C-alpha positions in Angstrom: 179.2 157.4 6.5 180.2 158.3 3.0 178.0 156.8 0.3 178.9 156.1 -3.4 177.4 155.5 -6.7 178.7 152.2 -8.4 178.2 153.2 -12.1 181.5 152.3 -13.7 184.7 150.6 -12.8 186.8 153.0 -14.7 187.1 155.6 -12.0 188.2 153.2 -9.3 191.8 153.2 -8.1 193.9 150.0 -7.8 193.6 150.4 -4.1 189.8 150.7 -4.1 189.5 147.6 -6.2 191.6 145.6 -4.0 189.5 147.1 -1.0 186.3 145.9 -2.5 188.0 142.3 -3.5 188.9 142.0 0.4 185.2 142.9 1.3 184.2 140.2 -1.0 186.5 137.6 0.7 185.1 138.6 4.0 181.5 138.0 2.8 182.6 134.7 1.3 183.6 133.7 4.8 180.2 134.8 6.2 177.6 135.8 3.6 174.6 135.8 6.0 174.4 138.9 8.2 172.1 141.7 9.1 174.3 144.7 8.1 171.5 146.1 5.9 168.7 145.1 8.3 165.9 147.9 8.0 167.2 149.0 4.5 165.1 148.5 1.4 167.0 147.7 -1.9 165.2 148.5 -5.3 166.1 146.4 -8.2 164.9 148.2 -11.6 165.4 145.9 -14.7 164.6 147.3 -17.9 166.2 144.5 -19.6 165.8 140.8 -19.1 168.4 139.2 -16.4 168.6 136.1 -14.5 172.0 135.9 -12.7 172.5 139.5 -12.0 169.0 140.4 -10.7 168.8 137.1 -8.7 172.3 137.6 -7.2 171.5 141.3 -6.4 168.4 140.3 -4.7 170.1 137.4 -2.8 172.8 139.6 -1.7 170.3 142.0 -0.3 168.2 139.5 1.3 171.4 137.7 2.8 172.5 141.2 4.4 168.8 141.6 5.8 167.5 144.2 3.5 164.2 143.9 1.9 163.8 144.1 -2.1 161.3 146.1 -4.0 161.3 146.7 -7.7 160.5 145.1 -11.2 161.9 142.6 -13.5 160.0 143.8 -16.5 159.5 147.6 -17.3 156.2 146.4 -18.9 154.7 145.7 -15.6 155.7 149.2 -14.3 154.6 152.7 -14.9 157.3 152.9 -17.8 154.6 151.3 -19.9 152.4 154.4 -19.4 155.2 156.7 -20.5 157.1 157.6 -17.3 160.4 159.1 -17.9 163.7 157.4 -16.4 164.1 160.5 -14.1 160.5 160.3 -12.8 161.0 156.6 -12.1 164.2 157.2 -10.3 163.1 160.0 -8.3 159.8 158.1 -7.3 161.7 154.9 -6.2 164.1 157.0 -4.2 161.2 157.9 -1.9 161.0 154.2 -1.0 164.5 152.7 -1.4 167.8 153.4 0.3 169.7 152.2 -2.9 168.8 151.3 -6.4 170.4 148.5 -8.7 169.5 149.4 -12.3 169.8 147.5 -15.6 169.0 149.6 -18.7 169.2 149.1 -22.5 170.4 152.6 -23.1 174.3 153.3 -22.9 174.7 156.0 -20.1 171.3 155.5 -18.4 172.9 154.6 -15.1 175.2 157.5 -15.1 172.1 159.8 -15.8 170.2 158.1 -12.9 173.2 158.8 -10.6 172.9 162.5 -11.4 169.2 162.9 -10.5 168.9 160.3 -7.6 169.2 161.2 -4.0 170.3 157.7 -3.1 173.1 155.5 -4.5 172.7 153.9 -8.0 174.4 150.8 -9.1 174.8 150.1 -12.6 173.6 146.6 -13.4 174.4 146.9 -17.1 173.6 149.7 -19.5 173.4 148.6 -23.1 176.6 147.6 -24.7 178.4 150.1 -22.4 179.4 149.0 -18.8 178.7 146.3 -16.3 180.9 146.9 -13.3 179.3 144.7 -10.8 180.0 141.7 -13.2 183.6 143.3 -13.6 184.1 143.1 -9.9 183.0 139.5 -9.5 185.2 138.7 -12.6 188.2 140.4 -11.0 187.4 138.4 -7.5 187.3 135.3 -9.7 190.5 135.8 -11.3 192.2 136.9 -7.9 190.9 133.7 -6.3 191.9 131.3 -9.0 195.4 132.9 -9.9 196.4 134.4 -6.6 197.0 137.7 -8.2 195.7 140.2 -10.8 199.1 141.2 -12.0 201.0 140.2 -15.2 198.3 137.9 -16.6 197.5 136.8 -20.1 193.8 137.2 -20.7 192.0 136.0 -23.8 188.8 137.7 -24.5 186.9 135.6 -27.0 183.6 136.2 -29.1 181.5 139.4 -29.1 184.0 142.1 -28.0 181.9 144.8 -30.1 178.8 144.5 -27.8 180.1 142.7 -24.6 179.9 145.2 -22.0 181.6 142.9 -19.5 184.8 142.9 -21.6 184.7 146.6 -21.9 184.5 146.9 -18.0 187.4 144.2 -17.6 189.8 146.4 -19.9 189.3 149.4 -17.9 189.7 147.7 -14.4 192.8 145.6 -15.4 194.7 149.0 -16.4 196.0 148.9 -13.0 197.6 145.4 -13.2 200.0 145.0 -16.1 197.8 142.6 -18.1 198.4 141.4 -21.8 195.1 140.9 -23.5 194.3 139.0 -26.5 191.1 139.9 -28.4 189.7 136.9 -30.5 186.7 137.8 -32.6 185.4 138.0 -36.2 185.7 141.2 -37.9 182.3 142.1 -37.3 182.5 141.7 -33.5 186.1 143.0 -33.1 187.0 145.1 -30.1 185.8 148.7 -30.8 188.4 151.3 -31.5 187.8 153.5 -28.5 188.8 150.5 -26.2 191.9 150.0 -28.2 192.7 153.5 -27.9 192.0 153.3 -24.2 194.6 150.4 -24.0 197.2 152.5 -25.9 196.6 155.6 -23.7 196.9 153.3 -20.5 199.9 151.3 -21.6 197.8 148.0 -21.9 199.3 145.4 -24.2 197.0 143.5 -26.5 197.0 141.5 -29.7 194.1 140.8 -31.9 193.4 137.3 -33.5 190.7 135.8 -35.7 191.8 132.2 -35.1 190.8 130.3 -32.1 192.5 127.0 -31.6 194.7 125.2 -29.1 197.8 126.8 -30.2 196.6 130.2 -30.0 195.2 129.9 -26.3 198.0 127.7 -24.9 199.6 130.8 -23.0 196.5 132.0 -21.5 195.8 132.4 -17.7 192.4 133.4 -18.3 190.0 132.5 -21.1 187.0 134.8 -21.1 184.3 133.5 -23.3 181.3 135.6 -24.3 177.9 135.0 -25.9 177.2 136.6 -29.3 174.2 138.7 -28.3 171.4 138.4 -30.8 169.5 141.2 -29.1 172.1 143.7 -30.0 171.9 143.0 -33.8 169.6 144.9 -36.1 170.7 142.5 -39.0 169.8 138.9 -38.2 171.6 137.7 -41.2 174.7 139.2 -39.7 174.0 137.5 -36.4 173.5 134.1 -38.1 176.9 134.4 -39.8 178.8 135.0 -36.6 177.0 133.0 -33.8 178.8 129.8 -34.0 182.2 131.2 -35.0 184.1 130.3 -31.9 183.2 127.4 -29.9 185.5 126.2 -26.9 185.6 122.4 -26.9 187.3 120.2 -24.5 190.0 118.9 -26.8 191.3 122.4 -27.5 192.6 122.5 -23.9 195.2 119.9 -24.3 198.1 122.5 -24.1 196.6 124.7 -21.8 198.3 126.0 -18.6 197.4 123.8 -15.6 196.0 126.7 -13.7 194.3 128.2 -16.6 190.4 129.2 -15.8 187.7 129.6 -18.2 185.2 132.4 -17.4 182.1 133.3 -18.8 179.3 136.0 -17.9 176.5 133.8 -18.7 174.2 133.0 -20.3 175.9 130.6 -22.7 174.4 129.5 -26.0 176.9 127.5 -28.0 180.2 128.9 -27.3 181.3 126.5 -24.8 180.5 122.9 -25.4 179.1 120.8 -22.7 182.1 118.6 -22.6 184.1 121.4 -21.1 182.0 121.6 -17.9 183.7 118.7 -16.1 187.2 120.0 -17.2 189.2 121.3 -14.3 189.7 124.5 -16.3 185.9 125.3 -16.3 185.2 128.0 -13.7 182.1 129.8 -15.1 179.7 128.3 -12.5 181.8 129.2 -9.5 182.3 132.5 -11.0 178.4 133.1 -11.0 178.4 132.1 -7.3 181.2 134.8 -6.6 178.7 137.4 -7.6 176.9 137.0 -4.5 179.8 138.1 -2.4 181.0 140.9 -4.7 177.4 142.4 -4.8 177.1 142.2 -1.0 180.5 144.1 -1.1 179.0 146.7 -3.7 175.9 147.3 -1.4 178.0 147.9 1.6 180.4 150.1 -0.2 177.6 152.1 -1.7 175.7 152.6 1.5 178.9 153.7 3.6 179.7 150.5 5.2 183.4 150.0 5.6 185.6 147.1 5.6 186.3 147.6 9.3 182.6 147.5 10.0 182.4 144.1 8.2 185.4 142.6 9.9 183.9 143.9 13.3 180.3 142.8 12.5 178.6 140.8 15.0 175.4 140.2 13.2 176.6 137.1 11.4 174.1 134.4 11.0 175.5 130.8 11.2 
């Protein structure tokens, strides 16, 4: 069985992305199985997390694996000065696969170079968040029936938002048109606009955020302004409430438009949007379970055929 790391979405082909989406569909039909019975999954979270950590741990449990790890690096030997390399090598003695979130960009890539077991990047700084990206792709595919030729509006913190950075790279295969809506302080970094240019991805930039700007959207992807990424809190205060999506802004929206958000939200989506049929962010988070079950199996060499033929389904 071929094992794989899952560090970035950028190196996955269109065929591999659709393969993983089909895996997620199979797990949505039957999430409770014993495909990972006897395996140990380690979750190493150097940064705070609720949805990502819990959905990884739930995915592991629903597939029959056992879970070890930490949700606070201060409660580990990291607080004693242990290096990332030593932590990864030590945990690899005990676990078959490691899902890791780290505050330093490139940490997951480094871990994958030293680890003898597969590494899953659960977010590295402001860089990448490939497992969130897969659940985003699955959510888009479920709601739109396709990933092709969509108008996707990315709103808010596009500078530090690792989820939107990953989404741009993954969507390069599907002929999207992106609309980047952000204040100049949080605009999409130049390197990602260069990436769009190099891969023929169409994009427009906006600072206005109103019902007319978003009326052609198939997907509106809201993001939180991330206080923890700011060294200047005055700058954070200036931009934290620049864009707030309210229900009255959806009057002109396409019928099948869906609103996504990687969560947690602060003020960027008003609570009156929650009951609107365009809102999809809670269901999106639920989709993370099926996407992460697919990632575990992909990384451990369990194929789509194995999943389809699986007899360990628990009703």
